[in-house]
C-alpha positions, 0 to 999 in steps of 0.5 A: 515453771518450765514449759514441757513439750512433747518431742516428735522426731517426724515433726522435724523431718516433715516440718514445712515439707508441704509449705515450702515454695516449689522452685521450677528454676529462676526466670529466664536470666541472661546467661553468661557466655562460657569460654575457654582462652588458651595461649598457643605460641604467638596466638591466643585461641578463644572458644565461646559457646553461643548456642542458638545464635545466628552468626550474623548476630555475633559481634567481636570487638578488639581494642589493644588487649581488650576483647569484647564478644556480644550476641543477640538471640531474637524471639520468634513470636509464633503462637498457633490457634488454640496454643497456650504457652505454659512455661518458657525458659529460653533466653531472648535478648543480648549477652556480652562478655569482655576480657583482657589478654596479656598482650595486644592483639594484631586485629588485621590478622585475627580470624573468627569461625562459627561452627555448631554454636561455638565461636572460635577466635584466633587472635595473633599477638602484636609483635612488640616494638622494641624501644629505641633510643633517640640521639640528641643532636 
């Protein structure tokens, strides 16, 4: 014999409403460095967001067409008497990002500027050496 059940539309709406886990955000995960990369004539322009990081804690490494940006935010452990930390969402630690451009970079002419949490890189393209044919004696 078939089981007969009573249908209550409010049951579907509120089912699990009070037992669902409440999520206040994930634990402090390592954020990615957000960036814009543009090609302007003979240069690449890179704008990378690094809020809250001191410029001496930022490192840029160029190897041919590969560019790597790494940074570290250090945590200040200052707890006052009677103070209790309820929640911390700010990330402390190292972040890095690497990307490859379409052409090799001239490292000697590259410049970097850090203003208001934004790293601005000007990366000039390396002039392509023309292939030359060797004469055989």
